[in-house]
Biopython code that builds the backbone (N, CA, C, O; Angstrom):
import numpy as np
from Bio.PDB.StructureBuilder import StructureBuilder

atoms = [
    (1, "MET", "N", (30.117, -65.267, 5.761)),
    (1, "MET", "CA", (29.848, -66.686, 5.909)),
    (1, "MET", "C", (31.055, -67.423, 6.476)),
    (1, "MET", "O", (30.920, -68.265, 7.363)),
    (2, "ILE", "N", (32.231, -67.100, 5.957)),
    (2, "ILE", "CA", (33.429, -67.812, 6.393)),
    (2, "ILE", "C", (33.701, -67.544, 7.877)),
    (2, "ILE", "O", (34.145, -68.440, 8.594)),
    (3, "GLY", "N", (33.439, -66.331, 8.335)),
    (3, "GLY", "CA", (33.604, -66.018, 9.744)),
    (3, "GLY", "C", (32.721, -66.886, 10.626)),
    (3, "GLY", "O", (33.156, -67.365, 11.673)),
    (4, "HIS", "N", (31.468, -67.090, 10.196)),
    (4, "HIS", "CA", (30.556, -67.963, 10.953)),
    (4, "HIS", "C", (31.033, -69.413, 10.901)),
    (4, "HIS", "O", (30.966, -70.130, 11.899)),
    (5, "TYR", "N", (31.515, -69.841, 9.730)),
    (5, "TYR", "CA", (32.038, -71.206, 9.590)),
    (5, "TYR", "C", (33.217, -71.408, 10.539)),
    (5, "TYR", "O", (33.270, -72.401, 11.266)),
    (6, "ASN", "N", (34.156, -70.474, 10.532)),
    (6, "ASN", "CA", (35.341, -70.604, 11.377)),
    (6, "ASN", "C", (35.010, -70.518, 12.866)),
    (6, "ASN", "O", (35.738, -71.064, 13.694)),
    (7, "ALA", "N", (33.923, -69.841, 13.207)),
    (7, "ALA", "CA", (33.463, -69.794, 14.599)),
    (7, "ALA", "C", (32.647, -71.040, 14.944)),
    (7, "ALA", "O", (32.193, -71.203, 16.077)),
    (8, "GLN", "N", (32.468, -71.911, 13.960)),
    (8, "GLN", "CA", (31.671, -73.137, 14.094)),
    (8, "GLN", "C", (30.246, -72.814, 14.534)),
    (8, "GLN", "O", (29.665, -73.510, 15.367)),
    (9, "ASP", "N", (29.700, -71.757, 13.966)),
    (9, "ASP", "CA", (28.337, -71.303, 14.233)),
    (9, "ASP", "C", (27.462, -71.661, 13.034)),
    (9, "ASP", "O", (27.203, -70.827, 12.167)),
    (10, "ALA", "N", (27.018, -72.902, 13.003)),
    (10, "ALA", "CA", (26.251, -73.412, 11.863)),
    (10, "ALA", "C", (24.955, -72.631, 11.654)),
    (10, "ALA", "O", (24.565, -72.391, 10.511)),
    (11, "GLU", "N", (24.287, -72.235, 12.725)),
    (11, "GLU", "CA", (23.013, -71.510, 12.610)),
    (11, "GLU", "C", (23.210, -70.154, 11.919)),
    (11, "GLU", "O", (22.430, -69.796, 11.037)),
    (12, "SER", "N", (24.233, -69.406, 12.309)),
    (12, "SER", "CA", (24.498, -68.110, 11.675)),
    (12, "SER", "C", (24.958, -68.291, 10.234)),
    (12, "SER", "O", (24.631, -67.476, 9.371)),
    (13, "TYR", "N", (25.716, -69.357, 9.969)),
    (13, "TYR", "CA", (26.173, -69.675, 8.619)),
    (13, "TYR", "C", (24.971, -69.886, 7.698)),
    (13, "TYR", "O", (24.910, -69.296, 6.620)),
    (14, "VAL", "N", (24.019, -70.717, 8.109)),
    (14, "VAL", "CA", (22.878, -71.009, 7.233)),
    (14, "VAL", "C", (21.870, -69.874, 7.196)),
    (14, "VAL", "O", (21.041, -69.834, 6.287)),
    (15, "ALA", "N", (21.908, -68.954, 8.146)),
    (15, "ALA", "CA", (21.021, -67.798, 8.094)),
    (15, "ALA", "C", (21.309, -66.946, 6.859)),
    (15, "ALA", "O", (20.462, -66.165, 6.426)),
    (16, "LEU", "N", (22.508, -67.101, 6.295)),
    (16, "LEU", "CA", (22.897, -66.364, 5.091)),
    (16, "LEU", "C", (22.568, -67.144, 3.812)),
    (16, "LEU", "O", (22.995, -66.765, 2.721)),
    (17, "MET", "N", (21.803, -68.238, 3.955)),
    (17, "MET", "CA", (21.482, -69.108, 2.821)),
    (17, "MET", "C", (19.971, -69.134, 2.587)),
    (17, "MET", "O", (19.182, -68.805, 3.473)),
    (18, "THR", "N", (19.589, -69.533, 1.373)),
    (18, "THR", "CA", (18.178, -69.709, 1.062)),
    (18, "THR", "C", (17.642, -70.931, 1.812)),
    (18, "THR", "O", (18.416, -71.780, 2.254)),
    (19, "GLU", "N", (16.329, -71.015, 1.950)),
    (19, "GLU", "CA", (15.712, -72.151, 2.652)),
    (19, "GLU", "C", (16.084, -73.487, 2.014)),
    (19, "GLU", "O", (16.290, -74.480, 2.712)),
    (20, "ASP", "N", (16.169, -73.507, 0.684)),
    (20, "ASP", "CA", (16.439, -74.761, -0.033)),
    (20, "ASP", "C", (17.901, -74.888, -0.471)),
    (20, "ASP", "O", (18.212, -75.626, -1.406)),
    (21, "ALA", "N", (18.785, -74.171, 0.205)),
    (21, "ALA", "CA", (20.217, -74.214, -0.134)),
    (21, "ALA", "C", (20.770, -75.623, 0.024)),
    (21, "ALA", "O", (20.196, -76.463, 0.718)),
    (22, "CYS", "N", (21.896, -75.859, -0.636)),
    (22, "CYS", "CA", (22.553, -77.164, -0.490)),
    (22, "CYS", "C", (24.056, -76.996, -0.639)),
    (22, "CYS", "O", (24.551, -75.987, -1.143)),
    (23, "GLU", "N", (24.763, -78.021, -0.183)),
    (23, "GLU", "CA", (26.202, -78.145, -0.397)),
    (23, "GLU", "C", (26.425, -79.452, -1.142)),
    (23, "GLU", "O", (25.797, -80.466, -0.839)),
    (24, "ALA", "N", (27.323, -79.420, -2.116)),
    (24, "ALA", "CA", (27.488, -80.575, -2.995)),
    (24, "ALA", "C", (28.920, -80.660, -3.501)),
    (24, "ALA", "O", (29.689, -79.703, -3.418)),
    (25, "GLY", "N", (29.255, -81.830, -4.026)),
    (25, "GLY", "CA", (30.480, -81.969, -4.795)),
    (25, "GLY", "C", (30.276, -81.225, -6.099)),
    (25, "GLY", "O", (29.142, -81.077, -6.552)),
    (26, "TYR", "N", (31.347, -80.756, -6.708)),
    (26, "TYR", "CA", (31.215, -80.003, -7.958)),
    (26, "TYR", "C", (30.555, -80.858, -9.036)),
    (26, "TYR", "O", (31.052, -81.926, -9.394)),
    (27, "ARG", "N", (29.449, -80.377, -9.534)),
    (27, "ARG", "CA", (28.657, -81.057, -10.562)),
    (27, "ARG", "C", (28.274, -82.474, -10.134)),
    (27, "ARG", "O", (28.100, -83.365, -10.965)),
    (28, "GLY", "N", (28.148, -82.657, -8.826)),
    (28, "GLY", "CA", (27.883, -83.998, -8.309)),
    (28, "GLY", "C", (26.773, -84.034, -7.290)),
    (28, "GLY", "O", (25.906, -83.161, -7.246)),
    (29, "ASP", "N", (26.822, -85.059, -6.479)),
    (29, "ASP", "CA", (25.772, -85.325, -5.508)),
    (29, "ASP", "C", (25.728, -84.282, -4.402)),
    (29, "ASP", "O", (26.757, -83.776, -3.955)),
    (30, "VAL", "N", (24.506, -83.974, -3.974)),
    (30, "VAL", "CA", (24.280, -83.095, -2.837)),
    (30, "VAL", "C", (24.646, -83.856, -1.569)),
    (30, "VAL", "O", (24.200, -84.987, -1.374)),
    (31, "VAL", "N", (25.449, -83.249, -0.713)),
    (31, "VAL", "CA", (25.844, -83.892, 0.538)),
    (31, "VAL", "C", (25.106, -83.322, 1.744)),
    (31, "VAL", "O", (24.972, -83.994, 2.766)),
    (32, "ARG", "N", (24.627, -82.085, 1.629)),
    (32, "ARG", "CA", (23.828, -81.451, 2.686)),
    (32, "ARG", "C", (22.712, -80.685, 1.993)),
    (32, "ARG", "O", (22.973, -79.817, 1.160)),
    (33, "ASP", "N", (21.458, -81.009, 2.341)),
    (33, "ASP", "CA", (20.308, -80.464, 1.622)),
    (33, "ASP", "C", (19.420, -79.641, 2.545)),
    (33, "ASP", "O", (18.994, -80.124, 3.594)),
    (34, "GLY", "N", (19.139, -78.396, 2.156)),
    (34, "GLY", "CA", (18.291, -77.511, 2.943)),
    (34, "GLY", "C", (19.026, -76.966, 4.149)),
    (34, "GLY", "O", (20.062, -77.490, 4.560)),
    (35, "ARG", "N", (18.472, -75.903, 4.708)),
    (35, "ARG", "CA", (19.123, -75.291, 5.870)),
    (35, "ARG", "C", (19.324, -76.296, 7.004)),
    (35, "ARG", "O", (20.406, -76.365, 7.586)),
    (36, "GLN", "N", (18.292, -77.070, 7.318)),
    (36, "GLN", "CA", (18.406, -78.027, 8.426)),
    (36, "GLN", "C", (19.433, -79.111, 8.119)),
    (36, "GLN", "O", (20.170, -79.533, 9.011)),
    (37, "GLY", "N", (19.491, -79.565, 6.874)),
    (37, "GLY", "CA", (20.492, -80.555, 6.494)),
    (37, "GLY", "C", (21.906, -80.015, 6.622)),
    (37, "GLY", "O", (22.822, -80.729, 7.029)),
    (38, "ILE", "N", (22.075, -78.748, 6.271)),
    (38, "ILE", "CA", (23.395, -78.127, 6.381)),
    (38, "ILE", "C", (23.771, -77.949, 7.849)),
    (38, "ILE", "O", (24.906, -78.229, 8.236)),
    (39, "VAL", "N", (22.825, -77.484, 8.671)),
    (39, "VAL", "CA", (23.105, -77.339, 10.108)),
    (39, "VAL", "C", (23.478, -78.685, 10.714)),
    (39, "VAL", "O", (24.452, -78.780, 11.461)),
    (40, "SER", "N", (22.711, -79.727, 10.399)),
    (40, "SER", "CA", (22.994, -81.065, 10.944)),
    (40, "SER", "C", (24.373, -81.553, 10.515)),
    (40, "SER", "O", (25.140, -82.058, 11.335)),
    (41, "GLY", "N", (24.685, -81.402, 9.231)),
    (41, "GLY", "CA", (25.975, -81.861, 8.726)),
    (41, "GLY", "C", (27.145, -81.101, 9.317)),
    (41, "GLY", "O", (28.154, -81.696, 9.697)),
    (42, "LEU", "N", (27.008, -79.781, 9.396)),
    (42, "LEU", "CA", (28.097, -78.982, 9.960)),
    (42, "LEU", "C", (28.264, -79.237, 11.450)),
    (42, "LEU", "O", (29.389, -79.312, 11.944)),
    (43, "THR", "N", (27.161, -79.369, 12.165)),
    (43, "THR", "CA", (27.234, -79.638, 13.606)),
    (43, "THR", "C", (27.976, -80.944, 13.864)),
    (43, "THR", "O", (28.807, -81.018, 14.769)),
    (44, "ALA", "N", (27.683, -81.967, 13.078)),
    (44, "ALA", "CA", (28.372, -83.255, 13.222)),
    (44, "ALA", "C", (29.851, -83.118, 12.885)),
    (44, "ALA", "O", (30.703, -83.668, 13.582)),
    (45, "MET", "N", (30.160, -82.380, 11.808)),
    (45, "MET", "CA", (31.557, -82.209, 11.413)),
    (45, "MET", "C", (32.332, -81.415, 12.459)),
    (45, "MET", "O", (33.470, -81.758, 12.778)),
    (46, "PHE", "N", (31.722, -80.350, 12.998)),
    (46, "PHE", "CA", (32.396, -79.554, 14.019)),
    (46, "PHE", "C", (32.617, -80.369, 15.295)),
    (46, "PHE", "O", (33.611, -80.162, 15.992)),
    (47, "ALA", "N", (31.712, -81.283, 15.606)),
    (47, "ALA", "CA", (31.893, -82.152, 16.777)),
    (47, "ALA", "C", (33.064, -83.104, 16.547)),
    (47, "ALA", "O", (33.842, -83.374, 17.461)),
    (48, "GLU", "N", (33.183, -83.611, 15.320)),
    (48, "GLU", "CA", (34.274, -84.530, 14.996)),
    (48, "GLU", "C", (35.617, -83.812, 14.893)),
    (48, "GLU", "O", (36.655, -84.361, 15.261)),
    (49, "PHE", "N", (35.584, -82.580, 14.390)),
    (49, "PHE", "CA", (36.805, -81.792, 14.182)),
    (49, "PHE", "C", (36.660, -80.438, 14.888)),
    (49, "PHE", "O", (36.400, -79.433, 14.226)),
    (50, "PRO", "N", (36.821, -80.390, 16.197)),
    (50, "PRO", "CA", (36.590, -79.149, 16.942)),
    (50, "PRO", "C", (37.566, -78.015, 16.614)),
    (50, "PRO", "O", (37.313, -76.867, 16.980)),
    (51, "GLU", "N", (38.661, -78.315, 15.940)),
    (51, "GLU", "CA", (39.609, -77.273, 15.537)),
    (51, "GLU", "C", (39.424, -76.880, 14.069)),
    (51, "GLU", "O", (40.215, -76.101, 13.537)),
    (52, "ASN", "N", (38.399, -77.403, 13.414)),
    (52, "ASN", "CA", (38.171, -77.170, 11.986)),
    (52, "ASN", "C", (38.065, -75.669, 11.689)),
    (52, "ASN", "O", (37.377, -74.923, 12.385)),
    (53, "ARG", "N", (38.768, -75.256, 10.634)),
    (53, "ARG", "CA", (38.671, -73.872, 10.156)),
    (53, "ARG", "C", (39.145, -73.824, 8.710)),
    (53, "ARG", "O", (39.789, -74.750, 8.218)),
    (54, "VAL", "N", (38.815, -72.736, 8.047)),
    (54, "VAL", "CA", (39.230, -72.569, 6.657)),
    (54, "VAL", "C", (39.955, -71.229, 6.518)),
    (54, "VAL", "O", (39.640, -70.251, 7.195)),
    (55, "GLU", "N", (40.927, -71.224, 5.623)),
    (55, "GLU", "CA", (41.684, -70.015, 5.305)),
    (55, "GLU", "C", (41.476, -69.742, 3.822)),
    (55, "GLU", "O", (41.632, -70.646, 3.001)),
    (56, "ILE", "N", (41.130, -68.517, 3.472)),
    (56, "ILE", "CA", (40.911, -68.156, 2.072)),
    (56, "ILE", "C", (42.258, -67.793, 1.440)),
    (56, "ILE", "O", (42.945, -66.878, 1.895)),
    (57, "LEU", "N", (42.617, -68.521, 0.391)),
    (57, "LEU", "CA", (43.868, -68.254, -0.323)),
    (57, "LEU", "C", (43.656, -67.273, -1.466)),
    (57, "LEU", "O", (44.545, -66.486, -1.791)),
    (58, "TYR", "N", (42.463, -67.323, -2.080)),
    (58, "TYR", "CA", (42.153, -66.482, -3.234)),
    (58, "TYR", "C", (40.642, -66.435, -3.382)),
    (58, "TYR", "O", (39.963, -67.420, -3.095)),
    (59, "GLY", "N", (40.116, -65.323, -3.818)),
    (59, "GLY", "CA", (38.683, -65.216, -4.060)),
    (59, "GLY", "C", (38.393, -64.369, -5.280)),
    (59, "GLY", "O", (39.134, -63.439, -5.594)),
    (60, "ALA", "N", (37.304, -64.697, -5.968)),
    (60, "ALA", "CA", (36.850, -63.928, -7.125)),
    (60, "ALA", "C", (35.333, -63.945, -7.157)),
    (60, "ALA", "O", (34.699, -64.926, -6.769)),
    (61, "GLU", "N", (34.757, -62.839, -7.626)),
    (61, "GLU", "CA", (33.317, -62.731, -7.776)),
    (61, "GLU", "C", (32.978, -62.482, -9.231)),
    (61, "GLU", "O", (33.685, -61.753, -9.928)),
    (62, "PHE", "N", (31.897, -63.088, -9.686)),
    (62, "PHE", "CA", (31.400, -62.859, -11.037)),
    (62, "PHE", "C", (29.894, -63.052, -11.025)),
    (62, "PHE", "O", (29.406, -64.133, -10.695)),
    (63, "ASP", "N", (29.153, -62.008, -11.384)),
    (63, "ASP", "CA", (27.699, -62.061, -11.445)),
    (63, "ASP", "C", (27.150, -62.565, -10.110)),
    (63, "ASP", "O", (27.358, -61.911, -9.089)),
    (64, "ASN", "N", (26.461, -63.696, -10.083)),
    (64, "ASN", "CA", (25.874, -64.252, -8.864)),
    (64, "ASN", "C", (26.724, -65.375, -8.262)),
    (64, "ASN", "O", (26.199, -66.256, -7.581)),
    (65, "TYR", "N", (28.016, -65.343, -8.508)),
    (65, "TYR", "CA", (28.906, -66.412, -8.047)),
    (65, "TYR", "C", (30.110, -65.831, -7.328)),
    (65, "TYR", "O", (30.580, -64.738, -7.643)),
    (66, "ALA", "N", (30.593, -66.579, -6.366)),
    (66, "ALA", "CA", (31.877, -66.293, -5.726)),
    (66, "ALA", "C", (32.659, -67.603, -5.733)),
    (66, "ALA", "O", (32.123, -68.658, -5.393)),
    (67, "VAL", "N", (33.913, -67.528, -6.118)),
    (67, "VAL", "CA", (34.775, -68.706, -6.142)),
    (67, "VAL", "C", (35.905, -68.454, -5.158)),
    (67, "VAL", "O", (36.606, -67.446, -5.241)),
    (68, "LEU", "N", (36.072, -69.382, -4.226)),
    (68, "LEU", "CA", (37.109, -69.240, -3.214)),
    (68, "LEU", "C", (38.045, -70.446, -3.237)),
    (68, "LEU", "O", (37.606, -71.596, -3.218)),
    (69, "HIS", "N", (39.320, -70.158, -3.276)),
    (69, "HIS", "CA", (40.341, -71.198, -3.108)),
    (69, "HIS", "C", (40.597, -71.245, -1.611)),
    (69, "HIS", "O", (41.090, -70.280, -1.026)),
    (70, "GLU", "N", (40.258, -72.379, -0.991)),
    (70, "GLU", "CA", (40.297, -72.491, 0.462)),
    (70, "GLU", "C", (41.298, -73.562, 0.913)),
    (70, "GLU", "O", (41.446, -74.606, 0.278)),
    (71, "ARG", "N", (41.966, -73.277, 2.006)),
    (71, "ARG", "CA", (42.793, -74.280, 2.683)),
    (71, "ARG", "C", (42.041, -74.660, 3.958)),
    (71, "ARG", "O", (41.708, -73.802, 4.774)),
    (72, "VAL", "N", (41.779, -75.956, 4.116)),
    (72, "VAL", "CA", (40.985, -76.447, 5.243)),
    (72, "VAL", "C", (41.896, -77.130, 6.252)),
    (72, "VAL", "O", (42.698, -77.998, 5.910)),
    (73, "PHE", "N", (41.750, -76.717, 7.488)),
    (73, "PHE", "CA", (42.494, -77.298, 8.602)),
    (73, "PHE", "C", (41.509, -78.061, 9.475)),
    (73, "PHE", "O", (40.590, -77.458, 10.031)),
    (74, "ARG", "N", (41.678, -79.367, 9.609)),
    (74, "ARG", "CA", (40.806, -80.173, 10.467)),
    (74, "ARG", "C", (41.271, -80.158, 11.914)),
    (74, "ARG", "O", (40.456, -80.158, 12.837)),
    (75, "SER", "N", (42.601, -80.144, 12.111)),
    (75, "SER", "CA", (43.172, -80.100, 13.461)),
    (75, "SER", "C", (44.594, -79.576, 13.349)),
    (75, "SER", "O", (45.130, -79.416, 12.253)),
    (76, "SER", "N", (45.190, -79.315, 14.498)),
    (76, "SER", "CA", (46.562, -78.806, 14.503)),
    (76, "SER", "C", (47.570, -79.875, 14.103)),
    (76, "SER", "O", (48.710, -79.550, 13.770)),
    (77, "THR", "N", (47.173, -81.143, 14.129)),
    (77, "THR", "CA", (48.096, -82.232, 13.781)),
    (77, "THR", "C", (47.833, -82.820, 12.399)),
    (77, "THR", "O", (48.694, -83.511, 11.854)),
    (78, "ALA", "N", (46.672, -82.562, 11.826)),
    (78, "ALA", "CA", (46.325, -83.116, 10.512)),
    (78, "ALA", "C", (46.872, -82.226, 9.398)),
    (78, "ALA", "O", (46.958, -81.006, 9.541)),
    (79, "GLU", "N", (47.233, -82.853, 8.306)),
    (79, "GLU", "CA", (47.700, -82.120, 7.132)),
    (79, "GLU", "C", (46.515, -81.356, 6.522)),
    (79, "GLU", "O", (45.476, -81.961, 6.260)),
    (80, "PRO", "N", (46.647, -80.042, 6.291)),
    (80, "PRO", "CA", (45.541, -79.310, 5.666)),
    (80, "PRO", "C", (45.367, -79.748, 4.214)),
    (80, "PRO", "O", (46.280, -80.303, 3.603)),
    (81, "PHE", "N", (44.176, -79.488, 3.673)),
    (81, "PHE", "CA", (43.920, -79.787, 2.270)),
    (81, "PHE", "C", (43.261, -78.567, 1.628)),
    (81, "PHE", "O", (42.741, -77.691, 2.319)),
    (82, "GLU", "N", (43.292, -78.525, 0.300)),
    (82, "GLU", "CA", (42.753, -77.376, -0.411)),
    (82, "GLU", "C", (41.545, -77.775, -1.243)),
    (82, "GLU", "O", (41.462, -78.889, -1.760)),
    (83, "VAL", "N", (40.610, -76.835, -1.361)),
    (83, "VAL", "CA", (39.422, -77.002, -2.192)),
    (83, "VAL", "C", (39.164, -75.700, -2.933)),
    (83, "VAL", "O", (39.601, -74.628, -2.514)),
    (84, "MET", "N", (38.452, -75.816, -4.031)),
    (84, "MET", "CA", (37.845, -74.658, -4.671)),
    (84, "MET", "C", (36.371, -74.755, -4.320)),
    (84, "MET", "O", (35.755, -75.803, -4.511)),
    (85, "ALA", "N", (35.809, -73.687, -3.815)),
    (85, "ALA", "CA", (34.396, -73.665, -3.457)),
    (85, "ALA", "C", (33.701, -72.637, -4.340)),
    (85, "ALA", "O", (34.131, -71.487, -4.431)),
    (86, "VAL", "N", (32.625, -73.064, -4.986)),
    (86, "VAL", "CA", (31.840, -72.204, -5.853)),
    (86, "VAL", "C", (30.530, -71.905, -5.128)),
    (86, "VAL", "O", (29.709, -72.800, -4.927)),
    (87, "TYR", "N", (30.338, -70.649, -4.739)),
    (87, "TYR", "CA", (29.148, -70.202, -4.026)),
    (87, "TYR", "C", (28.206, -69.542, -5.036)),
    (87, "TYR", "O", (28.591, -68.589, -5.714)),
    (88, "SER", "N", (26.982, -70.045, -5.135)),
    (88, "SER", "CA", (25.960, -69.460, -6.010)),
    (88, "SER", "C", (24.989, -68.661, -5.146)),
    (88, "SER", "O", (24.620, -69.092, -4.054)),
    (89, "PHE", "N", (24.580, -67.497, -5.641)),
    (89, "PHE", "CA", (23.704, -66.615, -4.870)),
    (89, "PHE", "C", (22.413, -66.318, -5.608)),
    (89, "PHE", "O", (22.379, -66.208, -6.833)),
    (90, "GLU", "N", (21.349, -66.192, -4.823)),
    (90, "GLU", "CA", (20.063, -65.672, -5.278)),
    (90, "GLU", "C", (19.815, -64.425, -4.446)),
    (90, "GLU", "O", (19.458, -64.516, -3.272)),
    (91, "GLY", "N", (20.002, -63.273, -5.049)),
    (91, "GLY", "CA", (19.932, -62.034, -4.289)),
    (91, "GLY", "C", (21.083, -61.988, -3.302)),
    (91, "GLY", "O", (22.238, -62.181, -3.682)),
    (92, "ASP", "N", (20.774, -61.732, -2.030)),
    (92, "ASP", "CA", (21.831, -61.649, -1.027)),
    (92, "ASP", "C", (22.004, -62.943, -0.237)),
    (92, "ASP", "O", (22.714, -62.959, 0.769)),
    (93, "LYS", "N", (21.368, -64.024, -0.678)),
    (93, "LYS", "CA", (21.456, -65.318, 0.017)),
    (93, "LYS", "C", (22.180, -66.342, -0.858)),
    (93, "LYS", "O", (22.007, -66.376, -2.077)),
    (94, "CYS", "N", (22.982, -67.163, -0.215)),
    (94, "CYS", "CA", (23.677, -68.255, -0.907)),
    (94, "CYS", "C", (22.694, -69.407, -1.114)),
    (94, "CYS", "O", (22.009, -69.821, -0.178)),
    (95, "SER", "N", (22.629, -69.916, -2.329)),
    (95, "SER", "CA", (21.698, -71.003, -2.633)),
    (95, "SER", "C", (22.388, -72.354, -2.826)),
    (95, "SER", "O", (21.745, -73.399, -2.722)),
    (96, "ARG", "N", (23.672, -72.338, -3.103)),
    (96, "ARG", "CA", (24.377, -73.597, -3.350)),
    (96, "ARG", "C", (25.874, -73.363, -3.175)),
    (96, "ARG", "O", (26.409, -72.324, -3.563)),
    (97, "VAL", "N", (26.535, -74.355, -2.581)),
    (97, "VAL", "CA", (27.998, -74.351, -2.499)),
    (97, "VAL", "C", (28.462, -75.673, -3.085)),
    (97, "VAL", "O", (28.020, -76.740, -2.660)),
    (98, "GLU", "N", (29.360, -75.596, -4.069)),
    (98, "GLU", "CA", (29.924, -76.805, -4.674)),
    (98, "GLU", "C", (31.423, -76.817, -4.421)),
    (98, "GLU", "O", (32.100, -75.801, -4.578)),
    (99, "PHE", "N", (31.929, -77.974, -4.028)),
    (99, "PHE", "CA", (33.332, -78.114, -3.678)),
    (99, "PHE", "C", (34.079, -78.954, -4.720)),
    (99, "PHE", "O", (33.647, -80.047, -5.088)),
    (100, "VAL", "N", (35.204, -78.418, -5.181)),
    (100, "VAL", "CA", (36.094, -79.141, -6.081)),
    (100, "VAL", "C", (37.293, -79.546, -5.233)),
    (100, "VAL", "O", (37.994, -78.698, -4.681)),
    (101, "ARG", "N", (37.517, -80.845, -5.140)),
    (101, "ARG", "CA", (38.618, -81.315, -4.304)),
    (101, "ARG", "C", (39.417, -82.379, -5.015)),
    (101, "ARG", "O", (40.388, -82.895, -4.462)),
]
sb = StructureBuilder()
sb.init_structure("model")
sb.init_model(0)
sb.init_chain("A")
sb.init_seg("    ")
for serial, (resi, resn, name, xyz) in enumerate(atoms, 1):
    if name == "N":
        sb.init_residue(resn, " ", resi, " ")
    sb.init_atom(name, np.array(xyz, "f"), 0.0, 1.0, " ", f" {name:<3s}", serial, name[0])
structure = sb.get_structure()
């Protein structure tokens, strides 16, 4: 998934997600809902930040979850920021991503 994200390939990224997947703040509001909502949101973000990419600092898996400590780069001139991303899975598809920032 991260490879598709870093390639700014929203369609391939969401192909690894369930139809009703979402991205949200941790224990908070959904910011991108469903595959089409995620594609639309990522496409807009990639247009605004064409150098956007993420670097994985640490990762752990437990049961149906993956937790990644990520450093996000918006551009070569912007200060990067860090997030914890909690990926929930249903089988081999991601159903929800929650970001702690």
